[in-house]
PyMOL commands that place a pseudoatom at each C-alpha (Angstrom):
pseudoatom trace, name=CA, resn=UNK, resi=1, chain=A, elem=C, hetatm=0, pos=[-12.312, -20.512, -23.987]
pseudoatom trace, name=CA, resn=UNK, resi=2, chain=A, elem=C, hetatm=0, pos=[-14.430, -19.023, -21.366]
pseudoatom trace, name=CA, resn=UNK, resi=3, chain=A, elem=C, hetatm=0, pos=[-14.534, -21.947, -19.084]
pseudoatom trace, name=CA, resn=UNK, resi=4, chain=A, elem=C, hetatm=0, pos=[-10.775, -21.711, -19.305]
pseudoatom trace, name=CA, resn=UNK, resi=5, chain=A, elem=C, hetatm=0, pos=[-10.475, -18.043, -18.412]
pseudoatom trace, name=CA, resn=UNK, resi=6, chain=A, elem=C, hetatm=0, pos=[-13.151, -18.882, -15.557]
pseudoatom trace, name=CA, resn=UNK, resi=7, chain=A, elem=C, hetatm=0, pos=[-11.183, -21.613, -13.874]
pseudoatom trace, name=CA, resn=UNK, resi=8, chain=A, elem=C, hetatm=0, pos=[-7.949, -19.326, -14.239]
pseudoatom trace, name=CA, resn=UNK, resi=9, chain=A, elem=C, hetatm=0, pos=[-10.039, -16.529, -12.212]
pseudoatom trace, name=CA, resn=UNK, resi=10, chain=A, elem=C, hetatm=0, pos=[-11.022, -18.837, -9.606]
pseudoatom trace, name=CA, resn=UNK, resi=11, chain=A, elem=C, hetatm=0, pos=[-7.532, -20.519, -9.492]
pseudoatom trace, name=CA, resn=UNK, resi=12, chain=A, elem=C, hetatm=0, pos=[-6.254, -16.862, -9.061]
pseudoatom trace, name=CA, resn=UNK, resi=13, chain=A, elem=C, hetatm=0, pos=[-8.650, -15.717, -6.378]
pseudoatom trace, name=CA, resn=UNK, resi=14, chain=A, elem=C, hetatm=0, pos=[-8.588, -18.803, -4.402]
pseudoatom trace, name=CA, resn=UNK, resi=15, chain=A, elem=C, hetatm=0, pos=[-4.609, -18.363, -4.225]
pseudoatom trace, name=CA, resn=UNK, resi=16, chain=A, elem=C, hetatm=0, pos=[-5.089, -14.818, -3.173]
pseudoatom trace, name=CA, resn=UNK, resi=17, chain=A, elem=C, hetatm=0, pos=[-6.952, -15.594, -0.315]
pseudoatom trace, name=CA, resn=UNK, resi=18, chain=A, elem=C, hetatm=0, pos=[-5.248, -18.776, 0.978]
pseudoatom trace, name=CA, resn=UNK, resi=19, chain=A, elem=C, hetatm=0, pos=[-1.525, -16.524, 0.452]
pseudoatom trace, name=CA, resn=UNK, resi=20, chain=A, elem=C, hetatm=0, pos=[-3.365, -13.462, 2.307]
pseudoatom trace, name=CA, resn=UNK, resi=21, chain=A, elem=C, hetatm=0, pos=[-4.827, -12.625, 5.523]
pseudoatom trace, name=CA, resn=UNK, resi=22, chain=A, elem=C, hetatm=0, pos=[-7.860, -10.201, 4.720]
pseudoatom trace, name=CA, resn=UNK, resi=23, chain=A, elem=C, hetatm=0, pos=[-8.904, -7.791, 7.089]
pseudoatom trace, name=CA, resn=UNK, resi=24, chain=A, elem=C, hetatm=0, pos=[-12.657, -7.573, 8.120]
pseudoatom trace, name=CA, resn=UNK, resi=25, chain=A, elem=C, hetatm=0, pos=[-14.301, -5.442, 5.784]
pseudoatom trace, name=CA, resn=UNK, resi=26, chain=A, elem=C, hetatm=0, pos=[-16.435, -3.368, 7.950]
pseudoatom trace, name=CA, resn=UNK, resi=27, chain=A, elem=C, hetatm=0, pos=[-17.642, 0.079, 6.650]
pseudoatom trace, name=CA, resn=UNK, resi=28, chain=A, elem=C, hetatm=0, pos=[-15.999, 2.173, 9.360]
pseudoatom trace, name=CA, resn=UNK, resi=29, chain=A, elem=C, hetatm=0, pos=[-11.812, 2.329, 9.379]
pseudoatom trace, name=CA, resn=UNK, resi=30, chain=A, elem=C, hetatm=0, pos=[-12.148, 2.086, 13.186]
pseudoatom trace, name=CA, resn=UNK, resi=31, chain=A, elem=C, hetatm=0, pos=[-13.714, -1.301, 13.061]
pseudoatom trace, name=CA, resn=UNK, resi=32, chain=A, elem=C, hetatm=0, pos=[-11.185, -2.699, 10.610]
pseudoatom trace, name=CA, resn=UNK, resi=33, chain=A, elem=C, hetatm=0, pos=[-9.239, -5.205, 12.680]
pseudoatom trace, name=CA, resn=UNK, resi=34, chain=A, elem=C, hetatm=0, pos=[-6.296, -7.578, 12.059]
pseudoatom trace, name=CA, resn=UNK, resi=35, chain=A, elem=C, hetatm=0, pos=[-4.578, -9.967, 14.006]
pseudoatom trace, name=CA, resn=UNK, resi=36, chain=A, elem=C, hetatm=0, pos=[-2.716, -8.105, 16.913]
pseudoatom trace, name=CA, resn=UNK, resi=37, chain=A, elem=C, hetatm=0, pos=[1.149, -8.804, 16.800]
pseudoatom trace, name=CA, resn=UNK, resi=38, chain=A, elem=C, hetatm=0, pos=[4.419, -6.984, 17.739]
pseudoatom trace, name=CA, resn=UNK, resi=39, chain=A, elem=C, hetatm=0, pos=[4.906, -4.431, 15.196]
pseudoatom trace, name=CA, resn=UNK, resi=40, chain=A, elem=C, hetatm=0, pos=[7.805, -5.051, 12.703]
pseudoatom trace, name=CA, resn=UNK, resi=41, chain=A, elem=C, hetatm=0, pos=[10.276, -2.384, 11.856]
pseudoatom trace, name=CA, resn=UNK, resi=42, chain=A, elem=C, hetatm=0, pos=[10.375, -2.366, 7.858]
pseudoatom trace, name=CA, resn=UNK, resi=43, chain=A, elem=C, hetatm=0, pos=[14.044, -0.975, 7.718]
pseudoatom trace, name=CA, resn=UNK, resi=44, chain=A, elem=C, hetatm=0, pos=[15.010, -4.763, 9.422]
pseudoatom trace, name=CA, resn=UNK, resi=45, chain=A, elem=C, hetatm=0, pos=[12.672, -6.565, 7.351]
pseudoatom trace, name=CA, resn=UNK, resi=46, chain=A, elem=C, hetatm=0, pos=[15.133, -8.513, 5.251]
pseudoatom trace, name=CA, resn=UNK, resi=47, chain=A, elem=C, hetatm=0, pos=[16.234, -10.300, 8.673]
pseudoatom trace, name=CA, resn=UNK, resi=48, chain=A, elem=C, hetatm=0, pos=[12.732, -10.836, 9.982]
pseudoatom trace, name=CA, resn=UNK, resi=49, chain=A, elem=C, hetatm=0, pos=[12.602, -14.977, 11.071]
pseudoatom trace, name=CA, resn=UNK, resi=50, chain=A, elem=C, hetatm=0, pos=[9.310, -16.463, 8.865]
pseudoatom trace, name=CA, resn=UNK, resi=51, chain=A, elem=C, hetatm=0, pos=[9.315, -19.568, 10.871]
pseudoatom trace, name=CA, resn=UNK, resi=52, chain=A, elem=C, hetatm=0, pos=[7.191, -17.279, 13.370]
pseudoatom trace, name=CA, resn=UNK, resi=53, chain=A, elem=C, hetatm=0, pos=[3.685, -17.492, 12.624]
pseudoatom trace, name=CA, resn=UNK, resi=54, chain=A, elem=C, hetatm=0, pos=[2.756, -14.161, 14.248]
pseudoatom trace, name=CA, resn=UNK, resi=55, chain=A, elem=C, hetatm=0, pos=[5.668, -12.883, 12.107]
pseudoatom trace, name=CA, resn=UNK, resi=56, chain=A, elem=C, hetatm=0, pos=[4.332, -14.407, 9.041]
pseudoatom trace, name=CA, resn=UNK, resi=57, chain=A, elem=C, hetatm=0, pos=[0.455, -12.992, 9.670]
pseudoatom trace, name=CA, resn=UNK, resi=58, chain=A, elem=C, hetatm=0, pos=[2.056, -9.551, 10.250]
pseudoatom trace, name=CA, resn=UNK, resi=59, chain=A, elem=C, hetatm=0, pos=[3.993, -9.774, 6.736]
pseudoatom trace, name=CA, resn=UNK, resi=60, chain=A, elem=C, hetatm=0, pos=[0.905, -10.886, 5.140]
pseudoatom trace, name=CA, resn=UNK, resi=61, chain=A, elem=C, hetatm=0, pos=[-1.161, -7.804, 6.732]
pseudoatom trace, name=CA, resn=UNK, resi=62, chain=A, elem=C, hetatm=0, pos=[1.728, -5.587, 5.850]
pseudoatom trace, name=CA, resn=UNK, resi=63, chain=A, elem=C, hetatm=0, pos=[1.607, -6.401, 2.119]
pseudoatom trace, name=CA, resn=UNK, resi=64, chain=A, elem=C, hetatm=0, pos=[-2.064, -6.678, 1.735]
pseudoatom trace, name=CA, resn=UNK, resi=65, chain=A, elem=C, hetatm=0, pos=[-2.615, -3.642, 3.049]
pseudoatom trace, name=CA, resn=UNK, resi=66, chain=A, elem=C, hetatm=0, pos=[-0.075, -1.763, 0.920]
pseudoatom trace, name=CA, resn=UNK, resi=67, chain=A, elem=C, hetatm=0, pos=[-1.241, -3.069, -1.860]
pseudoatom trace, name=CA, resn=UNK, resi=68, chain=A, elem=C, hetatm=0, pos=[-4.753, -2.106, -1.166]
pseudoatom trace, name=CA, resn=UNK, resi=69, chain=A, elem=C, hetatm=0, pos=[-2.922, 1.463, -0.879]
pseudoatom trace, name=CA, resn=UNK, resi=70, chain=A, elem=C, hetatm=0, pos=[-1.381, 0.898, -4.184]
pseudoatom trace, name=CA, resn=UNK, resi=71, chain=A, elem=C, hetatm=0, pos=[-4.730, -0.056, -5.716]
pseudoatom trace, name=CA, resn=UNK, resi=72, chain=A, elem=C, hetatm=0, pos=[-6.599, 3.014, -4.501]
pseudoatom trace, name=CA, resn=UNK, resi=73, chain=A, elem=C, hetatm=0, pos=[-3.944, 5.563, -4.960]
pseudoatom trace, name=CA, resn=UNK, resi=74, chain=A, elem=C, hetatm=0, pos=[-2.479, 4.160, -8.137]
pseudoatom trace, name=CA, resn=UNK, resi=75, chain=A, elem=C, hetatm=0, pos=[-3.777, 1.153, -9.623]
pseudoatom trace, name=CA, resn=UNK, resi=76, chain=A, elem=C, hetatm=0, pos=[-4.307, 2.369, -13.405]
pseudoatom trace, name=CA, resn=UNK, resi=77, chain=A, elem=C, hetatm=0, pos=[-0.739, 3.954, -13.184]
pseudoatom trace, name=CA, resn=UNK, resi=78, chain=A, elem=C, hetatm=0, pos=[2.695, 2.580, -14.008]
pseudoatom trace, name=CA, resn=UNK, resi=79, chain=A, elem=C, hetatm=0, pos=[4.545, 0.148, -12.428]
pseudoatom trace, name=CA, resn=UNK, resi=80, chain=A, elem=C, hetatm=0, pos=[7.155, 2.932, -11.381]
pseudoatom trace, name=CA, resn=UNK, resi=81, chain=A, elem=C, hetatm=0, pos=[4.863, 5.023, -10.090]
pseudoatom trace, name=CA, resn=UNK, resi=82, chain=A, elem=C, hetatm=0, pos=[3.389, 2.219, -7.894]
pseudoatom trace, name=CA, resn=UNK, resi=83, chain=A, elem=C, hetatm=0, pos=[6.811, 1.171, -6.601]
pseudoatom trace, name=CA, resn=UNK, resi=84, chain=A, elem=C, hetatm=0, pos=[7.471, 4.955, -5.433]
pseudoatom trace, name=CA, resn=UNK, resi=85, chain=A, elem=C, hetatm=0, pos=[4.379, 5.122, -3.764]
pseudoatom trace, name=CA, resn=UNK, resi=86, chain=A, elem=C, hetatm=0, pos=[4.814, 2.151, -1.741]
pseudoatom trace, name=CA, resn=UNK, resi=87, chain=A, elem=C, hetatm=0, pos=[8.468, 3.798, -0.991]
pseudoatom trace, name=CA, resn=UNK, resi=88, chain=A, elem=C, hetatm=0, pos=[7.303, 6.866, 0.180]
pseudoatom trace, name=CA, resn=UNK, resi=89, chain=A, elem=C, hetatm=0, pos=[4.588, 4.997, 2.507]
pseudoatom trace, name=CA, resn=UNK, resi=90, chain=A, elem=C, hetatm=0, pos=[7.394, 2.809, 3.996]
pseudoatom trace, name=CA, resn=UNK, resi=91, chain=A, elem=C, hetatm=0, pos=[9.660, 6.082, 4.462]
pseudoatom trace, name=CA, resn=UNK, resi=92, chain=A, elem=C, hetatm=0, pos=[6.815, 7.728, 6.095]
pseudoatom trace, name=CA, resn=UNK, resi=93, chain=A, elem=C, hetatm=0, pos=[6.646, 4.444, 8.453]
pseudoatom trace, name=CA, resn=UNK, resi=94, chain=A, elem=C, hetatm=0, pos=[10.168, 5.016, 9.231]
pseudoatom trace, name=CA, resn=UNK, resi=95, chain=A, elem=C, hetatm=0, pos=[10.208, 8.770, 9.998]
pseudoatom trace, name=CA, resn=UNK, resi=96, chain=A, elem=C, hetatm=0, pos=[8.488, 10.846, 12.345]
pseudoatom trace, name=CA, resn=UNK, resi=97, chain=A, elem=C, hetatm=0, pos=[6.326, 8.898, 14.342]
pseudoatom trace, name=CA, resn=UNK, resi=98, chain=A, elem=C, hetatm=0, pos=[3.539, 11.606, 14.255]
pseudoatom trace, name=CA, resn=UNK, resi=99, chain=A, elem=C, hetatm=0, pos=[1.927, 9.343, 11.479]
pseudoatom trace, name=CA, resn=UNK, resi=100, chain=A, elem=C, hetatm=0, pos=[2.188, 5.933, 13.632]
pseudoatom trace, name=CA, resn=UNK, resi=101, chain=A, elem=C, hetatm=0, pos=[4.609, 3.377, 14.106]
pseudoatom trace, name=CA, resn=UNK, resi=102, chain=A, elem=C, hetatm=0, pos=[3.484, 0.866, 11.917]
pseudoatom trace, name=CA, resn=UNK, resi=103, chain=A, elem=C, hetatm=0, pos=[2.482, 0.436, 8.221]
pseudoatom trace, name=CA, resn=UNK, resi=104, chain=A, elem=C, hetatm=0, pos=[-0.781, -0.238, 9.360]
pseudoatom trace, name=CA, resn=UNK, resi=105, chain=A, elem=C, hetatm=0, pos=[-1.141, 2.985, 11.712]
pseudoatom trace, name=CA, resn=UNK, resi=106, chain=A, elem=C, hetatm=0, pos=[0.448, 5.228, 8.963]
pseudoatom trace, name=CA, resn=UNK, resi=107, chain=A, elem=C, hetatm=0, pos=[-1.813, 3.778, 5.974]
pseudoatom trace, name=CA, resn=UNK, resi=108, chain=A, elem=C, hetatm=0, pos=[-4.834, 3.966, 8.008]
pseudoatom trace, name=CA, resn=UNK, resi=109, chain=A, elem=C, hetatm=0, pos=[-4.373, 7.360, 9.607]
pseudoatom trace, name=CA, resn=UNK, resi=110, chain=A, elem=C, hetatm=0, pos=[-7.624, 9.490, 8.902]
pseudoatom trace, name=CA, resn=UNK, resi=111, chain=A, elem=C, hetatm=0, pos=[-6.890, 11.947, 5.984]
pseudoatom trace, name=CA, resn=UNK, resi=112, chain=A, elem=C, hetatm=0, pos=[-3.474, 10.678, 5.141]
pseudoatom trace, name=CA, resn=UNK, resi=113, chain=A, elem=C, hetatm=0, pos=[-4.284, 8.503, 1.844]
pseudoatom trace, name=CA, resn=UNK, resi=114, chain=A, elem=C, hetatm=0, pos=[-7.362, 9.806, 0.084]
pseudoatom trace, name=CA, resn=UNK, resi=115, chain=A, elem=C, hetatm=0, pos=[-8.572, 6.546, -1.057]
pseudoatom trace, name=CA, resn=UNK, resi=116, chain=A, elem=C, hetatm=0, pos=[-9.151, 5.095, 2.634]
pseudoatom trace, name=CA, resn=UNK, resi=117, chain=A, elem=C, hetatm=0, pos=[-11.504, 8.125, 3.278]
pseudoatom trace, name=CA, resn=UNK, resi=118, chain=A, elem=C, hetatm=0, pos=[-15.224, 6.958, 3.395]
pseudoatom trace, name=CA, resn=UNK, resi=119, chain=A, elem=C, hetatm=0, pos=[-16.085, 9.926, 1.341]
pseudoatom trace, name=CA, resn=UNK, resi=120, chain=A, elem=C, hetatm=0, pos=[-13.549, 9.175, -1.461]
pseudoatom trace, name=CA, resn=UNK, resi=121, chain=A, elem=C, hetatm=0, pos=[-14.674, 7.416, -4.762]
pseudoatom trace, name=CA, resn=UNK, resi=122, chain=A, elem=C, hetatm=0, pos=[-12.204, 4.541, -4.545]
pseudoatom trace, name=CA, resn=UNK, resi=123, chain=A, elem=C, hetatm=0, pos=[-13.017, 3.714, -0.891]
pseudoatom trace, name=CA, resn=UNK, resi=124, chain=A, elem=C, hetatm=0, pos=[-15.545, 0.804, -1.785]
pseudoatom trace, name=CA, resn=UNK, resi=125, chain=A, elem=C, hetatm=0, pos=[-12.834, 0.046, -4.233]
pseudoatom trace, name=CA, resn=UNK, resi=126, chain=A, elem=C, hetatm=0, pos=[-9.967, -0.757, -1.756]
pseudoatom trace, name=CA, resn=UNK, resi=127, chain=A, elem=C, hetatm=0, pos=[-11.851, -3.156, 0.131]
pseudoatom trace, name=CA, resn=UNK, resi=128, chain=A, elem=C, hetatm=0, pos=[-13.206, -5.207, -2.643]
pseudoatom trace, name=CA, resn=UNK, resi=129, chain=A, elem=C, hetatm=0, pos=[-10.504, -4.569, -5.378]
pseudoatom trace, name=CA, resn=UNK, resi=130, chain=A, elem=C, hetatm=0, pos=[-11.471, -7.884, -7.474]
pseudoatom trace, name=CA, resn=UNK, resi=131, chain=A, elem=C, hetatm=0, pos=[-15.369, -6.266, -7.739]
pseudoatom trace, name=CA, resn=UNK, resi=132, chain=A, elem=C, hetatm=0, pos=[-14.219, -3.402, -9.616]
pseudoatom trace, name=CA, resn=UNK, resi=133, chain=A, elem=C, hetatm=0, pos=[-11.039, -4.044, -11.774]
pseudoatom trace, name=CA, resn=UNK, resi=134, chain=A, elem=C, hetatm=0, pos=[-9.468, -6.749, -13.354]
pseudoatom trace, name=CA, resn=UNK, resi=135, chain=A, elem=C, hetatm=0, pos=[-7.830, -9.392, -11.037]
pseudoatom trace, name=CA, resn=UNK, resi=136, chain=A, elem=C, hetatm=0, pos=[-4.571, -8.769, -12.859]
pseudoatom trace, name=CA, resn=UNK, resi=137, chain=A, elem=C, hetatm=0, pos=[-4.259, -5.048, -11.710]
pseudoatom trace, name=CA, resn=UNK, resi=138, chain=A, elem=C, hetatm=0, pos=[-4.973, -6.237, -7.848]
pseudoatom trace, name=CA, resn=UNK, resi=139, chain=A, elem=C, hetatm=0, pos=[-2.538, -9.253, -8.069]
pseudoatom trace, name=CA, resn=UNK, resi=140, chain=A, elem=C, hetatm=0, pos=[-0.102, -6.750, -9.874]
pseudoatom trace, name=CA, resn=UNK, resi=141, chain=A, elem=C, hetatm=0, pos=[-0.505, -4.629, -6.320]
pseudoatom trace, name=CA, resn=UNK, resi=142, chain=A, elem=C, hetatm=0, pos=[-0.020, -7.271, -4.474]
pseudoatom trace, name=CA, resn=UNK, resi=143, chain=A, elem=C, hetatm=0, pos=[3.200, -8.001, -6.049]
pseudoatom trace, name=CA, resn=UNK, resi=144, chain=A, elem=C, hetatm=0, pos=[4.696, -4.721, -6.165]
pseudoatom trace, name=CA, resn=UNK, resi=145, chain=A, elem=C, hetatm=0, pos=[3.692, -4.613, -2.317]
pseudoatom trace, name=CA, resn=UNK, resi=146, chain=A, elem=C, hetatm=0, pos=[5.361, -7.498, -1.683]
pseudoatom trace, name=CA, resn=UNK, resi=147, chain=A, elem=C, hetatm=0, pos=[8.766, -6.440, -3.632]
pseudoatom trace, name=CA, resn=UNK, resi=148, chain=A, elem=C, hetatm=0, pos=[8.875, -3.448, -1.935]
pseudoatom trace, name=CA, resn=UNK, resi=149, chain=A, elem=C, hetatm=0, pos=[8.233, -4.800, 1.218]
pseudoatom trace, name=CA, resn=UNK, resi=150, chain=A, elem=C, hetatm=0, pos=[11.299, -7.248, 0.489]
pseudoatom trace, name=CA, resn=UNK, resi=151, chain=A, elem=C, hetatm=0, pos=[13.484, -3.953, -0.779]
pseudoatom trace, name=CA, resn=UNK, resi=152, chain=A, elem=C, hetatm=0, pos=[14.048, -5.573, -4.151]
pseudoatom trace, name=CA, resn=UNK, resi=153, chain=A, elem=C, hetatm=0, pos=[13.957, -1.810, -5.503]
pseudoatom trace, name=CA, resn=UNK, resi=154, chain=A, elem=C, hetatm=0, pos=[16.270, 1.326, -4.859]
pseudoatom trace, name=CA, resn=UNK, resi=155, chain=A, elem=C, hetatm=0, pos=[14.529, 4.435, -3.511]
pseudoatom trace, name=CA, resn=UNK, resi=156, chain=A, elem=C, hetatm=0, pos=[13.196, 5.956, -6.584]
pseudoatom trace, name=CA, resn=UNK, resi=157, chain=A, elem=C, hetatm=0, pos=[11.657, 8.786, -4.343]
pseudoatom trace, name=CA, resn=UNK, resi=158, chain=A, elem=C, hetatm=0, pos=[15.008, 9.671, -2.934]
pseudoatom trace, name=CA, resn=UNK, resi=159, chain=A, elem=C, hetatm=0, pos=[13.660, 9.316, 0.770]
pseudoatom trace, name=CA, resn=UNK, resi=160, chain=A, elem=C, hetatm=0, pos=[10.149, 11.301, -0.228]
pseudoatom trace, name=CA, resn=UNK, resi=161, chain=A, elem=C, hetatm=0, pos=[7.267, 10.749, 2.784]
pseudoatom trace, name=CA, resn=UNK, resi=162, chain=A, elem=C, hetatm=0, pos=[4.764, 12.922, 0.933]
pseudoatom trace, name=CA, resn=UNK, resi=163, chain=A, elem=C, hetatm=0, pos=[3.273, 12.786, -3.201]
pseudoatom trace, name=CA, resn=UNK, resi=164, chain=A, elem=C, hetatm=0, pos=[0.754, 14.559, -5.096]
pseudoatom trace, name=CA, resn=UNK, resi=165, chain=A, elem=C, hetatm=0, pos=[-0.216, 14.785, -8.802]
pseudoatom trace, name=CA, resn=UNK, resi=166, chain=A, elem=C, hetatm=0, pos=[1.007, 18.075, -10.945]
pseudoatom trace, name=CA, resn=UNK, resi=167, chain=A, elem=C, hetatm=0, pos=[-3.177, 18.567, -10.945]
pseudoatom trace, name=CA, resn=UNK, resi=168, chain=A, elem=C, hetatm=0, pos=[-3.093, 19.921, -7.291]
pseudoatom trace, name=CA, resn=UNK, resi=169, chain=A, elem=C, hetatm=0, pos=[-1.142, 22.049, -4.898]
pseudoatom trace, name=CA, resn=UNK, resi=170, chain=A, elem=C, hetatm=0, pos=[-1.418, 21.011, -1.480]
pseudoatom trace, name=CA, resn=UNK, resi=171, chain=A, elem=C, hetatm=0, pos=[-0.622, 23.579, 1.292]
pseudoatom trace, name=CA, resn=UNK, resi=172, chain=A, elem=C, hetatm=0, pos=[1.817, 21.496, 2.648]
pseudoatom trace, name=CA, resn=UNK, resi=173, chain=A, elem=C, hetatm=0, pos=[3.854, 21.128, -0.598]
pseudoatom trace, name=CA, resn=UNK, resi=174, chain=A, elem=C, hetatm=0, pos=[4.019, 25.052, -1.083]
pseudoatom trace, name=CA, resn=UNK, resi=175, chain=A, elem=C, hetatm=0, pos=[7.333, 25.964, 0.496]
pseudoatom trace, name=CA, resn=UNK, resi=176, chain=A, elem=C, hetatm=0, pos=[8.879, 22.751, -0.663]
pseudoatom trace, name=CA, resn=UNK, resi=177, chain=A, elem=C, hetatm=0, pos=[10.668, 21.864, -3.405]
pseudoatom trace, name=CA, resn=UNK, resi=178, chain=A, elem=C, hetatm=0, pos=[10.313, 18.193, -4.988]
pseudoatom trace, name=CA, resn=UNK, resi=179, chain=A, elem=C, hetatm=0, pos=[12.498, 15.734, -4.958]
pseudoatom trace, name=CA, resn=UNK, resi=180, chain=A, elem=C, hetatm=0, pos=[11.549, 13.961, -7.960]
pseudoatom trace, name=CA, resn=UNK, resi=181, chain=A, elem=C, hetatm=0, pos=[8.908, 13.357, -10.472]
pseudoatom trace, name=CA, resn=UNK, resi=182, chain=A, elem=C, hetatm=0, pos=[7.380, 10.016, -11.630]
pseudoatom trace, name=CA, resn=UNK, resi=183, chain=A, elem=C, hetatm=0, pos=[5.107, 10.374, -14.129]
pseudoatom trace, name=CA, resn=UNK, resi=184, chain=A, elem=C, hetatm=0, pos=[2.368, 13.037, -13.334]
pseudoatom trace, name=CA, resn=UNK, resi=185, chain=A, elem=C, hetatm=0, pos=[3.519, 12.693, -9.408]
pseudoatom trace, name=CA, resn=UNK, resi=186, chain=A, elem=C, hetatm=0, pos=[5.649, 14.770, -7.400]
pseudoatom trace, name=CA, resn=UNK, resi=187, chain=A, elem=C, hetatm=0, pos=[7.549, 13.552, -4.165]
pseudoatom trace, name=CA, resn=UNK, resi=188, chain=A, elem=C, hetatm=0, pos=[8.530, 15.226, -1.198]
pseudoatom trace, name=CA, resn=UNK, resi=189, chain=A, elem=C, hetatm=0, pos=[10.237, 14.995, 2.261]
pseudoatom trace, name=CA, resn=UNK, resi=190, chain=A, elem=C, hetatm=0, pos=[8.737, 16.709, 4.635]
pseudoatom trace, name=CA, resn=UNK, resi=191, chain=A, elem=C, hetatm=0, pos=[11.037, 16.033, 7.412]
pseudoatom trace, name=CA, resn=UNK, resi=192, chain=A, elem=C, hetatm=0, pos=[14.953, 14.806, 7.727]
for i in range(1, 192): cmd.bond("trace and resi %d" % i, "trace and resi %d" % (i + 1))
show_as sticks, trace
zoom trace
């Protein structure tokens, strides 16, 4: 039985490597590099021509980076919450360009998603997810990221661009009403 599990895990790991382009895992975010391609507008993603190698690489990079964000922010949370967090990240990408023009710029913007901050306890886990959890946890994040980018779910957040758990109350949320609550997480839209 152990040998069969080992083979299955090896197969899953190889499939993950084959299917996704990995970023360079450098300790400094500024040094993380991806293949440079033209940014893809997320709201028109269902119309992307997958025959272009550059666009296909960008899709894989977007899926992987969004999955890393989900892993860092909600790996042990419900599927519904993971979907909502992914949707809020995409909503932020499609809104005010202060956060960035691409999914990569939005996710890696300093101090926006805590799991990408070097001092956060999740930082190393985000860059090496198979080392810290069962592989199924990482693969679920990959699957959800792919499905959200393919618009397979309605927006559970009602257009939210921000969220926090009910255990904290960030300054930016104090004069705002939350749009929805999923599990213990409140979602907000900061800009119209």
